[in-house]
LOPAFI-218209 format. One line per 4 residues: number of its first residue (from 1); their letters; for each residue x, y, z of N, C-alpha, C, O. Coordinates in nm, 3 decimals. Each point is the difference from the previous one (the first is absolute). Layout:
# LOPAFI-218209
NUM> A> X/Y/Z/X/Y/Z/X/Y/Z/X/Y/Z | ...;
END
This chain:
# LOPAFI-218209
1> MISL> 3.880/-10.386/-13.903/0.099/0.001/0.134/-0.020/0.146/0.039/0.006/0.096/-0.077 | -0.020/-0.093/0.152/-0.011/0.118/0.126/0.131/0.081/0.013/0.088/-0.060/0.061 | -0.053/0.199/-0.110/0.133/0.036/-0.024/0.072/0.007/0.201/-0.039/-0.019/0.115 | 0.098/0.038/-0.153/0.097/0.030/0.146/-0.081/0.148/0.032/-0.060/0.013/0.107;
5> RARI> 0.064/0.083/-0.193/-0.040/0.114/0.049/-0.173/0.000/0.055/-0.066/0.089/0.053 | 0.046/-0.168/-0.075/-0.193/-0.015/0.005/-0.031/-0.075/0.158/-0.100/0.018/0.070 | 0.242/-0.122/-0.033/0.044/-0.066/0.126/-0.021/0.130/0.085/-0.093/0.035/0.074 | 0.261/0.053/-0.123/0.021/0.085/0.114/-0.097/0.142/0.038/0.003/0.076/0.097;
9> VPAL> -0.070/-0.079/-0.194/-0.041/0.170/0.025/-0.118/-0.047/0.132/0.012/0.050/0.112 | -0.113/-0.141/-0.140/-0.091/-0.042/0.118/0.095/-0.016/0.115/-0.046/0.057/0.099 | 0.162/-0.114/-0.075/0.039/-0.057/0.078/0.048/0.135/0.094/-0.047/0.007/0.114 | 0.130/0.090/-0.155/0.038/0.117/-0.019/-0.138/0.101/0.101/0.011/0.049/0.113;
13> IACT> -0.140/-0.046/-0.212/-0.095/0.099/0.067/-0.039/-0.103/0.133/-0.018/0.053/0.109 | 0.005/-0.206/-0.123/0.000/-0.051/0.126/0.060/0.032/0.179/-0.046/-0.002/0.115 | 0.197/0.033/-0.198/0.072/-0.024/0.119/-0.029/0.182/0.043/0.050/0.063/0.094 | -0.122/-0.026/-0.173/0.024/0.191/0.036/-0.157/0.013/0.113/-0.031/0.061/0.101;
17> LGLA> -0.033/-0.160/-0.196/-0.160/0.021/0.106/0.049/-0.086/0.177/-0.037/0.020/0.116 | 0.110/-0.092/-0.166/0.028/-0.115/0.178/0.050/0.135/0.074/-0.065/0.049/0.092 | 0.186/0.008/-0.142/0.113/0.134/0.084/-0.121/0.091/0.034/-0.001/0.056/0.109 | -0.097/-0.039/-0.193/-0.132/0.097/0.065/-0.038/-0.045/0.130/-0.015/0.063/0.104;
21> GLGL> -0.002/-0.232/-0.141/-0.064/-0.050/0.078/0.057/0.020/0.173/-0.058/0.010/0.108 | 0.200/-0.010/-0.152/0.088/-0.012/0.187/0.008/0.127/-0.015/0.117/0.021/-0.033 | -0.179/0.087/0.038/0.015/0.097/0.086/0.018/0.112/-0.076/-0.003/0.112/0.051 | 0.034/-0.141/-0.239/0.050/0.132/-0.027/-0.149/0.054/-0.091/0.024/0.078/-0.092;
25> AGLA> -0.175/-0.118/0.114/-0.064/0.034/-0.057/-0.029/0.151/0.022/-0.016/0.069/-0.100 | 0.010/-0.015/0.216/-0.019/0.152/0.041/0.050/0.052/-0.131/-0.064/0.040/-0.097 | 0.244/-0.054/0.126/0.047/0.063/-0.122/-0.026/-0.023/-0.146/0.038/0.090/-0.075 | -0.090/-0.186/0.026/-0.046/-0.082/-0.099/-0.071/0.123/-0.052/0.032/0.064/-0.101;
29> ATTP> -0.162/-0.032/0.208/-0.099/0.091/-0.021/0.002/0.111/-0.048/-0.090/0.060/-0.059 | 0.248/-0.012/0.096/0.004/0.145/-0.004/0.017/0.062/-0.114/0.094/-0.026/-0.074 | -0.188/0.120/0.047/-0.063/0.029/-0.143/0.134/0.133/-0.030/0.058/0.089/0.063 | -0.061/-0.147/-0.194/0.098/0.175/-0.062/0.022/0.105/0.047/0.106/0.060/0.018;
33> AALA> -0.278/-0.020/0.018/-0.013/0.136/0.039/0.093/0.001/0.133/0.107/0.059/0.015 | -0.174/-0.135/0.071/0.091/-0.019/0.112/0.121/0.058/0.010/0.033/0.108/0.049 | 0.036/-0.205/-0.109/0.154/-0.021/0.013/0.042/0.112/-0.093/0.118/-0.004/-0.036 | -0.214/0.130/-0.022/0.033/0.107/-0.048/0.027/0.068/0.114/0.118/0.036/0.008;
37> QPFV> -0.193/-0.005/0.088/-0.040/0.119/0.072/0.195/-0.005/0.124/0.077/-0.080/0.054 | -0.098/0.233/-0.076/0.166/0.003/0.062/-0.024/-0.073/0.188/-0.116/-0.014/0.037 | 0.208/-0.018/0.041/0.003/-0.091/0.069/0.053/0.139/0.107/0.114/0.047/-0.004 | -0.224/0.001/0.095/0.022/0.113/0.111/0.067/-0.072/0.098/-0.035/-0.115/0.023;
41> PAPP> 0.157/0.184/0.057/0.039/-0.036/0.129/-0.043/-0.011/0.100/-0.067/0.102/0.009 | 0.051/-0.170/0.107/-0.040/-0.002/0.126/0.033/0.123/0.043/0.103/0.043/-0.052 | -0.152/0.027/0.128/0.022/0.132/0.022/0.102/0.048/0.155/-0.049/0.047/0.103 | 0.228/-0.082/-0.135/0.019/0.029/0.143/-0.023/0.027/0.094/-0.057/0.109/0.011;
45> QNNT> 0.090/-0.199/0.128/-0.059/0.053/0.148/0.095/0.096/0.044/-0.061/0.074/0.077 | 0.166/-0.040/-0.086/0.099/0.091/-0.026/0.093/0.037/-0.071/-0.005/-0.039/-0.117 | 0.122/0.127/0.158/0.118/-0.004/-0.003/0.082/-0.057/-0.048/0.073/0.022/-0.097 | -0.091/-0.138/0.200/0.115/-0.110/0.026/0.016/-0.036/-0.113/-0.087/0.008/-0.087;
49> VYAV> 0.251/-0.073/0.064/0.021/-0.069/-0.078/0.057/-0.105/0.027/0.086/0.038/0.079 | -0.067/-0.219/-0.098/0.037/-0.090/0.015/0.046/-0.055/-0.098/-0.043/0.012/-0.115 | 0.201/-0.124/0.176/0.066/-0.023/-0.095/-0.005/-0.152/0.047/-0.015/-0.032/0.117 | 0.029/-0.057/-0.223/0.032/-0.134/0.004/0.084/-0.030/-0.060/0.027/0.044/-0.112;
53> TALD> 0.053/-0.152/0.193/0.122/-0.040/-0.077/0.009/-0.119/-0.008/0.092/-0.029/0.077 | -0.145/-0.095/-0.140/0.038/-0.116/0.000/0.146/-0.066/-0.100/0.024/0.027/-0.118 | 0.036/-0.096/0.189/0.120/-0.065/-0.028/0.059/-0.123/0.036/-0.057/-0.045/0.099 | 0.134/-0.015/-0.133/0.033/-0.141/-0.020/0.141/0.001/0.035/0.039/0.099/-0.061;
57> VSPG> 0.051/-0.143/0.116/0.171/0.004/0.049/0.061/-0.129/-0.063/-0.097/-0.053/-0.055 | 0.182/-0.008/0.039/0.048/-0.151/-0.019/0.012/-0.079/0.100/0.003/0.041/0.116 | 0.004/-0.143/-0.143/-0.046/-0.129/0.108/0.172/0.022/0.060/0.106/0.008/-0.061 | -0.138/-0.005/0.196/0.103/0.035/0.083/0.049/0.161/0.017/0.106/0.039/0.049;
61> KAAQ> -0.186/0.018/-0.089/0.027/0.155/0.003/-0.079/0.103/0.118/-0.002/0.119/0.029 | -0.057/-0.238/0.014/-0.157/0.043/0.100/0.027/0.137/0.077/-0.075/0.098/-0.003 | 0.205/-0.109/0.077/0.078/0.060/0.114/0.037/0.121/-0.044/-0.046/0.105/0.047 | 0.164/-0.113/-0.179/-0.002/0.132/-0.060/-0.107/0.071/-0.055/0.015/0.114/-0.044;
65> GVAA> -0.140/-0.185/0.042/-0.075/0.089/-0.076/-0.109/0.111/0.130/-0.059/0.108/-0.001 | 0.092/-0.254/0.122/-0.080/0.058/0.153/0.074/0.151/-0.035/-0.044/0.111/-0.032 | 0.186/-0.170/0.058/0.097/0.126/0.085/-0.018/0.130/-0.126/0.001/0.113/0.047 | -0.017/-0.121/-0.190/-0.049/0.093/-0.060/-0.083/0.073/-0.040/0.018/0.097/-0.074;
69> LKQY> -0.142/-0.143/0.126/-0.150/0.045/0.039/0.014/0.051/0.120/-0.051/0.112/0.014 | 0.111/-0.166/0.091/-0.053/0.041/0.152/0.127/0.177/-0.002/-0.004/0.084/0.089 | 0.082/-0.079/-0.193/0.113/0.144/0.026/-0.113/0.094/-0.080/-0.038/0.102/0.058 | -0.022/-0.139/-0.208/-0.090/0.051/-0.048/-0.105/0.066/0.101/-0.007/0.122/0.005;
73> RDAA> -0.083/-0.213/0.085/-0.106/0.033/0.038/0.079/0.102/0.143/-0.078/0.083/0.047 | 0.164/-0.084/-0.007/0.031/0.078/0.067/0.029/0.142/-0.041/-0.076/0.090/0.036 | 0.163/-0.069/-0.096/0.026/0.113/-0.101/-0.155/0.072/-0.051/-0.028/0.118/-0.018 | -0.048/-0.227/0.004/-0.076/0.092/-0.123/-0.138/0.098/0.125/-0.068/0.101/-0.019;
77> RRQP> 0.080/-0.195/0.138/-0.066/0.031/0.102/0.033/0.159/0.047/-0.081/0.068/0.063 | 0.241/-0.013/-0.113/0.014/0.072/0.067/-0.036/0.136/-0.099/0.017/0.119/0.024 | -0.083/-0.199/-0.164/-0.013/0.130/-0.138/-0.100/0.087/0.066/-0.056/-0.018/0.108 | 0.045/0.098/-0.180/-0.115/0.110/0.027/-0.136/-0.030/-0.062/-0.020/0.000/-0.121;
81> GNEG> -0.063/-0.023/0.208/-0.147/-0.050/-0.065/-0.032/-0.121/0.004/-0.097/-0.051/-0.055 | 0.175/0.001/0.118/0.022/-0.194/0.014/-0.127/-0.011/0.134/0.033/0.042/0.111 | -0.156/-0.093/-0.129/-0.104/-0.057/0.122/0.013/-0.165/0.020/-0.106/-0.059/0.020 | 0.240/-0.026/-0.023/-0.001/-0.131/0.009/0.023/-0.088/-0.110/-0.059/0.007/-0.108;
85> IDVL> 0.183/-0.127/0.153/0.053/-0.081/-0.114/0.004/-0.123/0.056/0.081/0.002/0.093 | -0.130/-0.109/-0.107/0.029/-0.113/0.009/0.062/-0.094/-0.058/-0.024/0.017/-0.120 | 0.081/-0.094/0.130/0.070/-0.113/-0.039/-0.065/-0.116/-0.015/-0.034/-0.026/0.115 | -0.008/-0.068/-0.191/-0.023/-0.113/0.012/0.043/-0.124/-0.114/0.028/0.002/-0.120;
89> QEEG> -0.043/-0.139/0.251/0.062/-0.059/-0.059/-0.051/-0.140/-0.045/0.008/-0.058/0.108 | -0.059/-0.043/-0.203/-0.122/-0.052/-0.021/0.095/-0.147/0.103/0.113/-0.042/0.028 | -0.299/0.007/0.000/0.036/-0.097/0.056/-0.013/-0.113/-0.068/-0.097/-0.016/-0.074 | 0.220/-0.105/0.096/0.019/-0.122/-0.106/0.104/0.028/-0.077/0.061/-0.093/-0.052;
93> WPTR> -0.015/0.244/0.026/0.059/0.013/-0.154/0.114/0.093/0.066/-0.048/0.111/-0.024 | 0.167/-0.087/0.090/0.054/0.075/0.078/0.053/0.136/-0.125/-0.010/0.122/0.013 | 0.061/-0.194/-0.121/0.050/0.104/-0.088/-0.110/0.092/-0.056/0.031/0.059/-0.103 | -0.128/-0.042/0.144/-0.120/0.082/-0.097/-0.044/0.100/0.139/-0.021/-0.037/0.115;
97> FVVF> 0.018/0.143/-0.160/-0.054/0.129/0.087/-0.065/0.138/-0.090/0.022/0.042/-0.114 | -0.109/0.003/0.223/-0.025/0.090/-0.047/0.014/0.178/0.055/0.029/0.022/0.117 | -0.044/0.049/-0.178/0.057/0.164/0.130/-0.159/0.040/-0.018/-0.058/-0.004/-0.108 | 0.005/0.038/0.215/-0.169/0.083/-0.006/0.056/0.131/0.071/0.018/0.006/0.122;
101> ETWK> 0.006/0.093/-0.206/0.028/0.180/0.078/-0.156/0.087/-0.049/-0.085/-0.012/-0.089 | 0.108/0.089/0.190/-0.110/0.127/-0.003/0.064/0.102/0.023/0.078/0.022/0.093 | -0.126/0.076/-0.220/0.091/0.103/-0.007/-0.137/0.143/-0.003/-0.109/-0.023/-0.052 | 0.132/0.123/0.096/-0.080/0.096/0.024/-0.051/0.060/-0.150/-0.114/0.028/-0.036;
105> DRPA> 0.185/-0.023/-0.006/-0.063/0.081/-0.141/0.132/-0.079/-0.122/0.099/-0.071/0.017 | -0.168/0.132/-0.140/0.054/0.000/-0.114/0.170/0.038/0.032/0.094/-0.078/-0.009 | -0.090/0.199/0.041/0.107/0.040/-0.028/0.105/-0.030/0.107/0.113/0.050/0.002 | -0.174/-0.158/0.109/0.115/-0.040/0.075/0.001/-0.172/-0.048/0.075/-0.070/0.067;
109> YDAN> -0.129/0.023/-0.144/0.044/-0.092/-0.058/0.073/-0.024/-0.101/0.061/-0.105/-0.021 | -0.062/0.222/-0.061/0.099/0.029/-0.146/0.095/0.044/0.070/0.107/-0.028/-0.056 | -0.088/0.099/0.176/0.096/0.007/0.065/0.089/-0.139/0.035/0.081/-0.047/-0.080 | -0.101/0.000/0.182/0.024/-0.136/0.007/0.051/-0.087/-0.106/0.072/-0.096/0.025;
113> EKAA> -0.109/0.128/-0.148/0.027/-0.098/-0.113/0.149/0.049/-0.086/0.062/-0.060/-0.088 | -0.039/0.173/0.142/0.128/0.032/-0.076/0.068/0.064/0.149/0.057/0.109/-0.002 | -0.073/-0.197/0.143/0.086/0.049/0.127/0.109/-0.124/0.017/-0.020/-0.118/-0.031 | 0.118/0.164/0.077/0.157/-0.117/0.017/-0.067/-0.154/0.073/0.057/-0.094/-0.056;
117> PLVE> -0.123/0.061/0.124/-0.059/-0.065/0.043/-0.062/-0.125/-0.080/0.018/-0.118/0.033 | -0.070/0.148/-0.108/-0.123/-0.075/-0.155/0.108/-0.046/-0.086/0.015/-0.118/-0.034 | 0.084/0.246/-0.009/0.117/-0.014/-0.096/0.069/-0.121/0.007/0.017/-0.090/-0.083 | 0.040/0.115/0.265/0.073/-0.126/0.055/-0.064/-0.139/-0.026/0.058/-0.091/-0.060;
121> LRDK> -0.217/0.083/0.126/-0.013/-0.145/-0.015/-0.037/-0.050/-0.100/-0.011/-0.121/-0.012 | -0.018/0.218/-0.094/0.035/-0.024/-0.148/0.091/-0.108/-0.048/-0.013/-0.101/-0.069 | 0.130/0.175/0.144/0.148/-0.028/-0.057/0.044/-0.146/0.045/0.054/-0.090/-0.064 | -0.108/0.098/0.228/0.024/-0.179/0.081/-0.065/-0.093/-0.083/0.034/-0.115/-0.028;
125> LKPI> -0.123/0.172/-0.005/-0.130/-0.143/-0.059/0.057/-0.052/-0.126/-0.036/-0.112/-0.035 | 0.124/0.181/-0.041/-0.020/-0.037/-0.167/0.133/-0.175/0.032/-0.006/-0.112/-0.050 | 0.084/0.159/0.130/0.050/-0.102/0.020/-0.060/-0.143/0.062/0.069/-0.102/0.008 | -0.170/0.108/0.024/-0.018/-0.128/0.153/-0.177/-0.021/-0.036/-0.057/-0.087/0.065;
129> ADTP> -0.035/0.176/-0.180/-0.084/-0.001/-0.062/0.001/-0.113/-0.109/0.090/-0.010/-0.084 | -0.220/-0.091/0.094/0.023/-0.095/-0.118/-0.061/0.086/-0.076/0.033/-0.038/-0.113 | -0.135/0.176/0.093/-0.096/0.031/-0.155/-0.002/0.173/0.119/0.009/0.031/0.119 | -0.025/0.025/-0.233/-0.013/0.192/0.020/-0.135/-0.033/0.091/-0.088/-0.081/-0.029;
133> YDRR> 0.098/0.172/0.156/-0.098/0.008/0.057/-0.141/0.060/-0.033/0.019/0.095/-0.076 | -0.143/-0.111/0.098/-0.089/0.057/-0.043/-0.055/0.144/0.137/-0.043/-0.014/0.114 | 0.064/0.107/-0.176/-0.053/0.140/0.152/-0.097/0.046/-0.107/0.018/0.015/-0.121 | -0.125/0.002/0.196/-0.127/0.088/-0.069/-0.099/0.115/0.111/-0.059/-0.028/0.104;
137> DYYA> 0.068/0.136/-0.162/-0.087/0.087/0.074/-0.128/-0.027/0.058/-0.026/-0.117/0.025 | -0.037/0.183/-0.007/-0.167/0.002/0.019/-0.072/0.063/0.142/0.058/0.002/0.109 | -0.185/0.044/-0.132/-0.064/0.090/0.079/-0.115/-0.108/0.095/-0.040/-0.113/-0.025 | 0.021/0.179/0.107/-0.131/-0.069/0.113/-0.130/0.063/-0.047/-0.043/0.115/0.004;
141> VAAA> -0.037/-0.306/-0.079/-0.138/0.051/-0.030/-0.064/-0.022/0.172/-0.080/0.084/0.044 | 0.116/-0.179/0.027/-0.026/0.017/0.150/0.082/-0.109/0.091/0.022/-0.121/0.000 | 0.012/0.241/0.083/0.111/-0.041/0.092/-0.077/0.080/0.109/-0.092/0.080/-0.018 | 0.161/-0.128/0.162/-0.038/0.031/0.098/0.144/-0.044/0.094/0.081/-0.089/-0.025;
145> PAKA> -0.085/0.205/0.162/0.119/0.006/0.102/0.055/-0.153/0.010/-0.081/-0.093/-0.006 | 0.216/0.070/0.021/0.037/-0.159/0.014/-0.056/-0.032/0.140/-0.038/0.102/0.057 | 0.024/-0.209/0.012/0.050/0.001/0.176/0.094/-0.049/-0.003/0.045/-0.069/-0.091 | 0.018/0.105/0.224/0.162/-0.062/0.048/-0.023/-0.135/-0.013/-0.117/-0.035/0.005;
149> AAGA> 0.210/-0.057/-0.023/0.022/-0.132/0.069/0.022/-0.031/0.132/0.106/0.038/0.052 | -0.163/-0.081/-0.008/0.049/-0.101/0.173/0.072/-0.067/-0.013/-0.025/-0.116/-0.032 | 0.145/0.160/0.051/0.129/-0.109/-0.016/0.039/-0.088/-0.144/-0.051/0.032/-0.108 | 0.112/-0.105/0.117/0.046/-0.070/-0.157/-0.092/-0.110/-0.004/-0.069/-0.039/0.094;
153> GAVF> 0.076/-0.026/-0.253/-0.102/-0.074/-0.071/-0.134/0.034/-0.064/-0.107/-0.054/-0.027 | 0.168/0.171/0.015/-0.132/0.091/-0.136/0.026/-0.083/-0.100/0.103/-0.067/0.003 | -0.178/0.061/-0.091/-0.033/-0.082/-0.111/-0.030/0.113/-0.159/-0.115/0.045/0.009 | 0.159/-0.014/-0.089/-0.027/0.079/-0.116/-0.035/-0.062/-0.100/0.051/-0.110/-0.022;
157> LQVH> -0.160/0.172/-0.076/-0.025/-0.040/-0.126/0.017/0.103/-0.063/-0.016/0.114/0.043 | 0.066/-0.160/-0.194/-0.055/0.088/-0.106/-0.045/-0.093/-0.109/0.038/-0.115/-0.025 | -0.102/0.169/-0.019/-0.105/-0.022/-0.164/0.031/0.061/-0.117/0.010/0.122/-0.013 | 0.003/-0.185/-0.054/0.042/0.121/-0.162/-0.178/-0.073/-0.032/-0.058/-0.099/0.045;
161> LDVF> 0.034/0.168/-0.107/-0.117/0.035/-0.116/0.041/0.050/-0.139/-0.021/0.118/-0.028 | 0.061/-0.177/-0.037/-0.006/0.024/-0.136/-0.126/-0.024/-0.096/-0.013/-0.120/-0.022 | -0.062/0.181/-0.026/-0.147/0.018/-0.085/0.001/0.008/-0.075/0.069/0.084/-0.057 | -0.146/-0.165/0.001/-0.061/0.061/-0.142/-0.054/0.148/0.000/-0.108/0.019/0.055;
165> PPGL> 0.188/0.109/-0.122/-0.104/0.121/0.050/-0.140/0.037/-0.014/-0.046/0.107/0.039 | -0.033/-0.219/-0.109/-0.173/-0.017/0.043/-0.020/-0.045/0.118/-0.113/0.000/0.050 | 0.228/-0.049/0.017/-0.085/-0.067/0.114/0.099/0.089/0.105/0.033/-0.059/0.103 | 0.012/0.189/-0.120/0.067/0.008/0.129/-0.117/0.085/0.104/0.008/0.005/0.123;
169> DRTI> -0.086/0.041/-0.186/-0.115/0.108/0.069/-0.049/-0.127/0.113/0.022/0.027/0.118 | -0.078/-0.146/-0.145/-0.060/-0.095/0.053/0.097/-0.060/0.109/-0.043/-0.037/0.109 | 0.204/0.029/-0.150/0.085/-0.026/0.105/-0.012/0.068/0.116/-0.038/-0.029/0.113 | 0.096/0.167/-0.190/-0.027/0.116/0.129/-0.141/0.015/0.093/-0.015/0.046/0.113;
173> AAAK> -0.072/-0.101/-0.200/-0.102/-0.017/0.077/-0.017/-0.092/0.171/-0.030/0.024/0.118 | 0.064/-0.116/-0.192/0.011/-0.139/0.086/0.142/0.027/0.109/0.017/-0.034/0.117 | 0.035/0.079/-0.174/0.140/0.041/0.081/-0.026/0.090/0.122/0.046/-0.030/0.111 | -0.112/0.129/-0.131/-0.051/0.141/0.100/-0.086/-0.116/0.099/0.033/0.004/0.119;
177> EIAV> -0.128/-0.095/-0.153/-0.088/-0.093/0.111/0.069/-0.078/0.069/-0.029/-0.041/0.112 | 0.143/0.008/-0.186/0.092/-0.108/0.100/0.075/0.103/0.097/-0.031/-0.018/0.118 | 0.080/0.075/-0.130/0.092/0.124/0.046/-0.143/0.012/0.154/0.019/-0.056/0.108 | -0.101/0.109/-0.128/-0.070/0.042/0.066/-0.008/-0.087/0.164/0.006/0.024/0.120;
181> AARK> -0.024/-0.138/-0.218/-0.052/-0.140/0.054/0.129/-0.037/0.092/0.005/0.010/0.122 | 0.073/-0.043/-0.187/0.117/-0.052/0.047/0.072/0.114/0.155/0.051/-0.038/0.104 | -0.069/0.128/-0.135/0.058/0.108/0.049/-0.079/-0.021/0.179/0.056/0.026/0.106 | -0.197/-0.079/-0.126/-0.033/-0.035/0.157/-0.012/-0.133/0.023/-0.079/-0.033/0.089;
185> GDGN> 0.149/-0.071/-0.159/0.056/-0.126/0.037/0.108/-0.035/0.130/0.104/0.065/0.002 | -0.125/-0.156/0.095/0.067/0.047/0.098/0.137/-0.044/-0.057/0.021/-0.076/-0.095 | 0.086/0.154/0.188/0.138/0.031/-0.057/0.048/0.030/-0.074/0.119/-0.024/-0.021 | -0.216/0.107/-0.069/0.051/0.075/-0.144/0.064/0.137/0.036/-0.083/0.071/0.058;
189> LRYD> 0.235/0.003/-0.078/0.056/0.053/-0.037/-0.057/0.156/-0.045/-0.023/0.109/0.052 | 0.019/-0.180/-0.200/-0.014/0.091/-0.119/-0.078/-0.087/-0.109/-0.019/-0.121/0.014 | -0.031/0.209/-0.145/-0.007/-0.110/-0.078/-0.087/0.159/-0.137/-0.115/0.043/-0.006 | 0.240/-0.005/-0.076/0.015/0.065/-0.054/-0.005/-0.013/-0.158/0.074/-0.076/-0.063;
193> LLEQ> -0.171/0.157/0.005/0.007/0.004/-0.195/0.016/0.052/-0.005/-0.044/0.102/0.053 | 0.204/-0.129/-0.189/0.033/0.104/-0.084/-0.010/-0.026/-0.151/0.004/-0.112/-0.051 | -0.018/0.223/-0.012/0.012/0.013/-0.129/0.100/0.084/-0.038/0.013/0.115/0.044 | 0.100/-0.199/-0.174/0.103/0.057/-0.060/0.009/0.128/-0.109/-0.031/-0.001/-0.119;
197> FGQP> 0.068/0.077/0.176/-0.035/0.109/-0.106/0.041/0.018/-0.073/0.119/-0.026/0.017 | -0.142/0.074/-0.143/0.021/-0.003/-0.185/-0.110/-0.074/-0.048/-0.110/-0.020/0.052 | 0.176/-0.029/-0.200/-0.114/-0.043/-0.091/0.072/-0.104/-0.091/0.103/0.045/-0.051 | -0.138/-0.184/0.017/-0.166/-0.023/0.037/-0.007/-0.055/0.143/0.075/-0.062/0.076;
201> RNHA> -0.191/0.109/-0.075/-0.087/-0.009/0.170/-0.001/-0.197/0.019/-0.099/-0.066/-0.031 | 0.199/0.019/0.075/-0.035/-0.150/0.027/0.011/-0.084/0.111/-0.037/-0.116/0.012 | 0.106/0.205/0.085/0.098/-0.048/0.157/-0.056/0.061/0.058/-0.051/0.110/-0.024 | 0.051/-0.195/0.142/-0.058/0.055/0.147/0.070/-0.108/0.076/0.022/-0.111/-0.047;
205> TLYA> 0.016/0.156/0.178/0.057/-0.094/0.082/-0.067/0.009/0.149/-0.038/0.100/0.061 | 0.036/-0.244/-0.022/-0.056/0.044/0.180/0.086/-0.018/0.114/0.026/-0.118/0.024 | 0.009/0.176/0.028/0.103/-0.002/0.093/-0.067/-0.016/0.158/-0.067/0.090/0.051 | 0.086/-0.173/-0.008/-0.049/-0.017/0.154/0.048/-0.032/0.093/0.102/0.069/-0.014;
209> AWQS> -0.079/-0.149/0.159/0.055/-0.016/0.082/-0.135/-0.059/0.114/-0.116/0.039/0.013 | 0.192/-0.145/0.057/-0.073/-0.041/0.129/0.094/-0.073/0.111/0.078/-0.090/-0.029 | -0.091/0.133/0.139/0.058/-0.009/0.139/0.053/-0.157/0.020/0.089/-0.049/0.070 | -0.176/-0.002/-0.155/0.045/-0.160/0.059/-0.004/-0.122/-0.100/-0.119/-0.018/-0.023;
213> RAAF> 0.183/-0.058/-0.036/-0.052/-0.149/-0.091/-0.104/0.011/0.007/-0.072/0.051/-0.086 | 0.034/-0.100/0.199/-0.177/-0.107/0.000/-0.103/0.177/-0.005/-0.119/-0.025/0.016 | 0.147/0.186/-0.033/-0.114/0.028/0.001/0.043/0.058/-0.110/-0.062/0.104/-0.024 | 0.190/-0.144/-0.097/-0.050/-0.031/-0.138/-0.042/-0.099/-0.090/-0.034/0.018/-0.117;
217> DAYQ> 0.040/-0.147/0.192/-0.046/-0.098/-0.061/-0.149/-0.012/-0.005/-0.071/-0.055/-0.083 | 0.028/0.149/0.239/-0.179/0.025/-0.036/-0.020/0.122/-0.099/-0.114/0.043/-0.018 | 0.179/-0.009/-0.022/-0.018/0.083/-0.087/-0.025/-0.033/-0.133/-0.093/0.042/-0.069 | 0.211/-0.148/0.026/-0.053/-0.085/-0.091/-0.081/-0.071/-0.047/-0.048/-0.014/-0.113;
221> ASNY> 0.028/-0.051/0.253/-0.159/-0.111/0.006/-0.115/0.086/-0.051/-0.084/-0.020/-0.087 | 0.106/0.121/0.167/-0.129/0.089/0.024/-0.078/0.015/-0.162/0.061/0.000/-0.106 | -0.222/0.013/0.123/-0.089/0.039/-0.095/0.012/0.082/-0.119/-0.017/-0.011/-0.121 | 0.055/0.099/0.206/0.044/0.165/-0.100/0.169/-0.017/-0.036/0.051/0.066/-0.090;
225> GRHF> 0.017/-0.149/0.162/0.102/-0.054/-0.117/0.007/-0.055/-0.102/0.062/0.054/-0.091 | -0.123/-0.177/0.075/-0.028/-0.096/-0.146/-0.115/0.044/-0.060/-0.040/-0.066/-0.097 | -0.052/0.211/0.151/-0.113/0.046/-0.044/0.112/0.116/-0.159/-0.030/0.027/-0.116 | 0.150/0.005/0.198/0.068/0.077/-0.079/0.042/-0.052/-0.118/-0.030/0.031/-0.115;
229> RDVV> 0.149/-0.166/0.186/0.067/-0.085/-0.093/-0.118/-0.033/-0.133/0.014/0.011/-0.122 | -0.103/-0.045/0.182/-0.115/-0.033/-0.113/-0.068/0.112/-0.138/-0.039/-0.018/-0.115 | 0.051/0.112/0.192/-0.009/0.128/-0.073/0.113/0.025/-0.094/0.002/-0.009/-0.122 | 0.064/0.033/0.179/0.136/0.077/-0.096/0.087/-0.108/-0.089/0.085/0.025/-0.086;
233> GPLL> -0.130/-0.145/0.131/0.077/-0.130/-0.059/-0.004/0.058/-0.165/0.084/0.073/-0.052 | -0.198/-0.123/-0.007/-0.063/0.064/-0.159/0.061/0.108/-0.027/0.055/0.005/-0.110 | -0.048/0.081/0.176/0.047/0.160/-0.078/0.193/-0.013/-0.047/0.053/0.058/-0.095 | 0.018/-0.153/0.198/0.112/0.039/0.013/0.026/-0.033/-0.151/-0.065/-0.082/-0.064;
237> GSPY> 0.174/0.160/0.013/0.082/-0.112/-0.131/0.139/-0.025/0.041/0.105/0.018/-0.061 | -0.126/-0.062/0.171/0.184/-0.099/0.074/-0.095/-0.052/0.132/-0.098/0.053/0.053 | 0.169/-0.182/-0.023/-0.043/-0.085/0.072/-0.033/0.078/0.176/0.101/0.031/0.064 | -0.203/-0.013/-0.016/0.022/0.057/0.163/0.128/-0.037/0.069/0.061/-0.106/0.007;
241> DDRV> -0.044/0.196/0.031/0.183/0.003/0.055/0.013/0.078/0.140/0.065/0.101/0.023 | -0.153/-0.183/0.071/0.035/0.050/0.138/0.125/-0.085/0.083/0.019/-0.121/0.009 | 0.077/0.267/0.064/0.123/-0.098/0.075/-0.010/0.091/0.107/-0.045/0.114/0.012 | 0.120/-0.224/0.089/-0.031/0.015/0.146/0.154/0.025/-0.010/0.079/-0.043/-0.084;
245> YTLV> -0.051/0.149/0.223/0.131/0.002/-0.032/-0.008/0.070/0.207/-0.102/0.039/0.055 | 0.247/-0.047/0.010/0.041/0.068/0.061/0.055/0.123/0.044/0.043/0.069/-0.092 | -0.031/-0.018/0.217/0.061/0.124/-0.033/0.108/0.029/0.076/0.006/0.016/0.122 | 0.103/-0.009/-0.229/0.180/0.022/0.042/0.024/0.101/0.109/-0.026/0.118/-0.021;
249> N> 0.074/-0.160/0.138/0.055/0.122/0.085/0.134/0.037/0.015/0.029/0.098/0.069;
END
């Protein structure tokens, strides 16, 4: 009789090989020597610090969430060193928001973290939020001046790129390529690649905007858009997470 162990071990090996064939082959082939190499952060494009806050509020609390975020936005814009702040609401999911902030430099960002507007926002979110918000600081790897939207209807995109560390450099390279291509597309307003400060070095984000839904849909259907998703998909440590938002006025 064949033992249970004799049956299970070959099955586990076959399963591992199967996963490699589904897109993890590049990581499986990474040598111990390569894994031991230090991961050198991509050089920052400038001294600007970006803050990205993602949060959910409880069902029925969307209006309160909008009011609290708008109050913070208006106050933060008056803070020294603020260069812009967008409050976004996810399409089809009105209780989910993103706040995208641009700060002149690290001292300006750090001062805002302790300032009254952000302290007040934290207090207002506690009773209406389902879960703690996620706030991260980033630097620009590839960013360009944003174009002003002509009227209403702009569509915003944020893509979380949580990557196995050995694949981050390949992901950054692919993201730089698509940023260049996307900015040339009709209706694109911005397409920025940001990498999170600190270690471990495994997270980046894309922040982009288009003049209209039609322009965004054209990007999604483009050859360069599909190619980017095909390249980075196998390198991610979590499912490809792209979310579409509208601007809260």
